[in-house]
C-alpha positions in Angstrom: 0.0 0.0 0.0 2.8 2.3 0.9 4.7 1.5 -2.3 1.6 2.3 -4.4 1.2 5.6 -2.6 4.8 6.4 -3.2 4.5 5.4 -6.9 1.5 7.7 -7.4 3.3 10.5 -5.7 6.4 10.0 -7.9 4.3 9.8 -11.1 2.3 12.8 -10.1 5.4 14.8 -9.6 6.9 13.5 -12.8 3.9 14.5 -14.9 3.9 17.9 -13.2 7.5 18.6 -14.1 6.8 20.1 -17.6 4.3 22.5 -16.1 6.9 23.6 -13.5 9.5 24.0 -16.2 7.3 26.1 -18.5 8.9 29.2 -19.9 7.4 32.4 -18.5 5.3 34.3 -21.0 7.1 37.0 -23.0 6.7 40.5 -21.5 6.2 43.1 -24.2 6.3 46.8 -23.6 2.6 47.3 -23.6 2.1 44.7 -20.9 5.0 46.2 -18.9 3.3 49.6 -19.2 0.0 48.3 -17.8 1.7 46.6 -14.9 3.7 49.7 -14.1 0.5 51.8 -14.1 -1.1 49.4 -11.6 1.9 48.6 -9.4 4.4 51.5 -9.4 4.4 53.1 -5.9 5.6 56.5 -7.1 2.9 56.8 -9.7 0.3 55.6 -7.1 1.4 58.4 -4.8 1.0 60.9 -7.7 -2.5 59.6 -8.4 -3.4 60.2 -4.7 -2.0 63.7 -4.9 -4.1 64.4 -7.9 -7.2 63.3 -6.2 -6.4 65.5 -3.2 -5.8 68.5 -5.5 -9.4 68.2 -6.8 -10.7 69.2 -3.4 -8.7 72.4 -3.0 -11.3 74.5 -4.8 -14.4 73.2 -2.9 -12.6 73.7 0.3 -11.7 77.3 -0.5 -15.1 78.0 -1.9 -16.5 77.3 1.5 -14.9 80.6 2.7 -17.1 82.6 0.4 -20.4 80.8 1.2 -22.6 81.3 4.2 -21.8 79.3 7.3 -24.7 78.2 9.5 -24.2 76.9 13.0 -26.4 75.4 15.7 -25.1 75.5 19.2 -26.6 74.8 22.5 -26.1 73.7 26.1 -28.1 72.3 29.0 -26.8 72.3 32.6 -28.0 71.4 36.1 -27.0 74.2 38.4 -26.7 74.2 42.2 -26.0 77.5 44.1 -26.1 79.1 47.5 -27.5 82.6 47.8 -26.6 84.5 51.0 -28.3 87.8 51.5 -29.0 90.0 54.6 -32.5 89.9 55.9 -34.5 92.8 57.2 -32.8 92.6 60.5 -29.3 92.6 58.9 -28.7 88.9 59.6 -27.3 86.7 56.8 -29.8 84.3 55.3 -28.7 81.5 53.1 -30.9 79.6 50.7 -30.1 76.8 48.3 -30.9 77.2 44.6 -31.3 74.2 42.4 -32.3 74.8 38.8 -31.8 73.8 35.2 -30.5 76.2 32.5 -30.4 75.8 28.8 -29.4 77.9 25.8 -29.7 77.3 22.1 -28.4 79.5 19.2 -28.9 79.3 15.5 -26.5 81.6 13.7 -25.7 82.5 10.1 -22.6 84.3 8.8 -22.2 85.4 5.1 -18.9 87.0 4.2 -19.5 90.2 2.3 -15.9 91.5 2.0 -13.1 89.1 2.9 -10.1 89.6 0.6 -8.2 86.8 2.3 -10.9 84.3 1.5 -11.1 85.5 -2.1 -7.4 85.2 -2.5 -7.5 81.7 -1.0 -10.2 80.7 -3.5 -8.0 81.9 -6.4 -5.0 80.2 -4.8 -7.0 76.9 -4.7 -7.5 77.1 -8.5 -3.8 77.4 -8.9 -3.2 74.5 -6.6 -5.6 72.4 -8.5 -3.9 73.3 -11.8 -0.6 72.4 -10.2 -1.9 69.0 -9.0 -3.2 68.2 -12.5 0.0 69.3 -14.2 2.1 67.4 -11.7 0.1 64.2 -12.3 0.7 64.6 -16.1 4.4 65.1 -15.3 4.5 62.0 -13.1 2.8 60.0 -15.9 5.4 61.0 -18.3 8.1 60.3 -15.7 6.6 56.8 -15.3 6.8 56.2 -19.0 10.4 57.5 -19.0 11.5 55.3 -16.1 9.7 52.3 -17.7 11.3 52.8 -21.1 14.7 53.3 -19.5 14.4 50.2 -17.3 12.9 48.1 -20.1 15.5 49.0 -22.7 18.3 48.7 -20.2 17.2 45.2 -19.3 16.8 44.3 -22.9 20.2 45.7 -23.8 21.8 43.9 -20.9 20.2 40.6 -21.9 21.2 40.9 -25.6 24.7 42.0 -24.5 24.9 38.9 -22.4 24.0 36.8 -25.5 26.7 38.5 -27.6 29.2 38.0 -24.8 28.3 34.3 -24.7 28.6 33.9 -28.5 31.9 35.7 -28.4 33.2 33.4 -25.7 32.1 30.3 -27.6 33.7 31.5 -30.8 37.0 32.2 -29.0 36.8 28.8 -27.3 36.6 27.3 -30.7 39.6 29.3 -31.8 41.5 28.2 -28.7 40.7 24.5 -29.4 41.8 25.0 -33.0 45.1 26.5 -32.0 45.7 23.6 -29.7 45.0 21.1 -32.5 47.3 22.9 -34.9 50.1 23.0 -32.3 49.6 19.2 -31.7 49.8 18.7 -35.5 53.0 20.8 -35.7 51.3 23.5 -37.7 50.8 26.1 -35.0 52.8 28.0 -32.4 52.6 28.4 -28.6 52.0 32.1 -29.2 48.8 31.3 -31.0 47.5 29.4 -28.0 48.5 32.1 -25.6 46.8 34.8 -27.7 43.6 32.7 -28.0 43.7 31.9 -24.3 44.0 35.6 -23.4 41.1 36.6 -25.7 39.0 33.7 -24.3 39.7 34.8 -20.7 38.8 38.3 -21.5 35.5 37.1 -23.1 34.7 35.1 -20.0 35.2 38.2 -17.8 32.9 40.1 -20.2 30.2 37.4 -19.8 30.5 37.6 -16.0 30.1 41.3 -16.2 27.1 40.9 -18.6 25.4 38.5 -16.2 25.8 41.0 -13.4 24.4 43.8 -15.6 21.3 41.7 -16.4 20.6 41.0 -12.8 20.9 44.7 -11.9 18.7 45.8 -14.8 16.0 43.2 -14.0 15.9 44.4 -10.4 15.4 48.0 -11.7 12.4 46.8 -13.8 11.1 44.9 -10.8 10.9 48.1 -8.9 8.3 49.4 -11.4 6.4 46.2 -12.0 6.2 44.9 -8.5 7.6 41.5 -9.7 10.6 40.1 -11.3 10.1 40.1 -15.1 10.4 37.1 -17.4 11.9 37.3 -20.9 11.4 40.6 -22.7 10.1 41.3 -26.2 13.0 42.6 -28.3 13.2 45.5 -30.7 12.3 44.5 -34.2 15.0 44.3 -36.8 13.4 47.2 -38.8 12.7 50.4 -37.0 11.2 53.6 -38.4 14.4 55.6 -38.4 12.7 59.0 -38.7 11.7 61.7 -36.3 8.3 61.5 -34.6 5.5 63.4 -36.3 5.9 67.0 -35.3 7.5 70.3 -36.4 10.6 70.7 -38.5 13.9 71.5 -36.8 15.2 71.5 -33.2 14.1 75.1 -32.5 10.5 74.3 -33.4 10.5 71.3 -31.1 11.9 73.5 -28.3 9.0 76.0 -28.9 6.5 73.2 -28.7 8.0 71.9 -25.5 7.9 75.4 -23.9 4.2 75.6 -24.8 3.0 72.0 -24.0 5.4 70.5 -21.4 3.6 69.3 -18.3 6.7 70.2 -16.2 6.5 73.8 -17.3 2.7 73.8 -16.8 3.3 72.7 -13.2 5.9 75.5 -12.8 3.5 78.1 -14.1 0.8 76.9 -11.8 3.3 77.1 -8.9 4.2 80.6 -9.8 0.5 81.5 -10.0 0.0 80.0 -6.5 2.8 82.1 -5.0 1.2 85.2 -6.5 -2.1 84.3 -4.8 -0.2 83.6 -1.6 1.1 87.2 -1.8 -2.4 88.5 -2.3 -3.6 86.5 0.6 -0.8 87.9 2.8 -1.7 91.5 1.7 -5.3 90.9 2.7 -4.2 90.9 6.3 -4.1 94.7 6.1 -7.7 95.0 4.8 -10.9 95.2 6.8 -13.6 92.5 6.7 -17.3 92.8 6.6 -19.8 90.0 7.3 -23.6 89.7 7.3 -24.7 88.0 10.5 -28.1 86.8 11.6 -29.3 84.4 14.3 -31.9 83.4 16.8 -31.1 82.7 20.5 -33.3 80.8 22.9 -32.3 80.7 26.6 -34.1 79.7 29.8 -32.8 80.4 33.3 -29.6 81.5 31.8 -28.2 83.0 35.1 -29.0 83.1 38.8 -30.8 86.4 38.2 -33.0 85.0 35.4 -34.2 81.8 37.0 -37.6 80.9 35.6 -37.2 83.4 32.8 -37.1 82.6 29.1 -35.6 84.8 26.4 -36.2 84.4 22.6 -34.1 86.8 20.6 -33.7 87.2 16.9 -31.0 89.4 15.4 -29.7 90.5 12.0 -26.9 92.9 11.2 -23.3 93.4 9.9 -20.0 92.9 11.6 -16.8 94.5 10.6 -13.2 94.0 11.7 -10.5 96.6 11.0 -6.9 95.5 11.7 -4.8 98.2 13.2 -1.6 96.7 14.5 -0.6 93.0 14.6 3.1 93.2 15.7 4.4 93.3 12.1 3.3 89.7 11.3 1.3 90.7 8.3 4.2 92.7 6.7 6.6 89.8 7.4 4.2 87.4 5.7 4.0 89.7 2.7 7.8 89.7 2.3 7.9 85.9 2.6 5.3 85.5 -0.1 7.1 88.0 -2.4 10.4 86.1 -1.9 8.6 82.8 -2.7 7.1 84.4 -5.8 10.5 85.4 -7.1 11.8 81.9 -6.2 9.0 80.3 -8.3 9.8 82.6 -11.2 13.4 81.7 -11.2 12.6 78.0 -10.9 10.4 78.3 -14.0 13.1 80.0 -15.9 15.6 77.3 -14.8 13.2 74.5 -15.8 12.6 76.2 -19.2 16.3 76.4 -19.9 16.9 72.8 -18.8 14.0 71.6 -20.9 15.3 73.3 -24.0 18.6 71.6 -23.5 16.9 68.2 -23.0 14.8 68.7 -26.2 17.8 69.6 -28.3 19.7 66.6 -26.9 16.9 64.2 -27.6 16.4 65.7 -31.1 20.1 65.3 -31.9 20.0 61.8 -30.4 17.2 60.7 -32.7 19.0 62.1 -35.8 22.5 60.9 -34.9 21.5 57.4 -33.6 19.4 56.9 -36.8 22.5 57.7 -38.8 24.7 55.5 -36.6 22.3 52.6 -37.0 22.6 52.7 -40.7 26.4 53.0 -40.6 26.8 50.3 -38.0 24.5 47.9 -39.9 26.9 48.2 -42.7 29.8 47.9 -40.3 28.3 44.6 -39.0 28.1 43.3 -42.5 31.6 44.4 -43.3 32.9 42.7 -40.1 31.1 39.5 -41.0 32.7 39.6 -44.5 36.1 40.4 -42.9 35.8 37.4 -40.5 34.8 35.1 -43.3 37.6 36.3 -45.6 40.1 36.1 -42.8 39.2 32.5 -42.1 39.6 31.7 -45.8 42.9 33.4 -45.8 44.0 31.4 -42.8 43.1 28.2 -44.5 45.1 29.4 -47.6 48.1 30.2 -45.3 48.1 34.0 -45.9 46.4 34.9 -42.6 47.3 34.1 -39.0 45.4 32.9 -35.9 45.8 36.4 -34.5 44.1 37.9 -37.6 41.1 35.7 -36.9 41.0 36.8 -33.3 41.1 40.4 -34.3 38.3 39.9 -36.8 36.2 38.2 -34.1 36.8 41.2 -31.8 35.9 43.6 -34.6 32.7 41.6 -35.4 31.7 41.6 -31.7 32.3 45.3 -31.3 30.3 46.2 -34.4 27.4 44.0 -33.2 27.5 45.5 -29.7 27.6 49.1 -31.0 24.8 48.5 -33.5 22.7 47.1 -30.7 23.4 50.0 -28.4 22.6 52.5 -31.2 19.2 50.9 -31.8 18.3 51.2 -28.1 19.5 54.8 -28.0 17.3 55.6 -31.0 14.3 54.1 -29.3 15.1 55.9 -26.1 15.6 59.3 -27.7 12.5 58.9 -29.9 10.4 58.5 -26.8 12.2 61.2 -24.8 11.7 63.8 -27.5 7.9 63.4 -27.2 8.0 63.2 -23.4 9.8 66.5 -23.1 7.5 68.2 -25.6 4.3 66.9 -24.1 3.3 65.3 -27.4 3.3 61.7 -26.1 -0.2 60.2 -25.8 -1.8 56.8 -25.7 -1.8 56.4 -29.4 1.9 57.2 -29.8 2.8 55.0 -26.9 0.9 52.2 -28.5 2.7 52.8 -31.8 6.0 52.6 -29.8 5.0 49.3 -28.3 4.7 47.8 -31.8 8.5 48.3 -32.2 9.0 45.2 -30.0 8.7 41.6 -31.2 5.7 40.0 -29.5 2.3 38.7 -30.1 0.6 41.9 -31.3 -2.3 40.4 -33.1 -4.6 42.2 -30.7 -2.5 45.1 -29.3 -3.8 46.6 -26.1 -5.0 50.2 -26.1 -2.7 52.3 -24.1 -4.4 55.2 -22.3 -2.4 58.3 -21.3 
């Protein structure tokens, strides 16, 4: 019986082995984007900040609307009343009574400059929250593209390093065979061994780079990713749809960048803060109305009931507050200048980033074309060197040099392709032109099952 149970357990585990060894599904850029939207903690915090920002205006509007309050109290009172009698002797009597008071009041601001400034400030704060959320969405796409492409480049670099190592191992073995047959030299073996050892160190470094890059992508996705979809062999080596020339792209960025929109909203908010601080010197005027109901309110009114209705205006004129208002105005003005300078600095930095991304798209596209030819030339060189070696006109070192040149051309070509994809996306991020449709188009650059591509919403 025990043997049968063990056999069933063994067979069950055996038949489950293929399922356990299944290759994880390919993670394309569109799927990674959806996971990052759902799991990235930084973007989740930005979403919460956006939701909070939508309540600034309703909160500030309350300072302009009427406020109605209902207040009341009920108390049991015990007192001793000592008074002289007709003969001049003190007479004490205990008093035990219940008092109560109820008040319904209304206050409608008529002139409150601080409340009006706070309302305008709230609109600027809401605009800042919305622009900041757009900026954080673009930052998420930027971080995702960086992490995804870095991981992909590291994985493909590891494969190149592995192929290079295997090719050099073959050359090392060939050098040993030739020496054993009396046709080679010890120098050929030492040279091949040195190149092989260097390739092995490159492979170790590439393995480390893959691990670090995958952990960076895990930070965005909330899980360790599986294999990634790779860039297609053919990329549209052109600029994104937009204006002509770097200067035109800079102008577009200055007009549409969410980062600058956030800076402008922040500058508007500091201006409203200054208005609010200045309001501390202004008088206020409120309409007040109410109704009071009290019963046995004091010892002198025991058994009495008062029902009072009132309506009127109430003003307050600040005369001297110790200089606090003036100090607050100076602080607000300094912050206003700070915001203006921050906007200027951000605009200059953005212009530099746009020009850099624009130049990156143009130059990396040209480099891709040139390096594609360099890879083909390196392949031809390697093949002709091997034929020359067999003919006796080339040496083992010539083959090793050709292998290195081929590896370098492939690595540089791969790097240029990833730089192009990165700069193509950055140019649109910096200019605020990236939307869901363009991001979906970018996701099609990766080799994956895109029969039914998901819709990417900005």
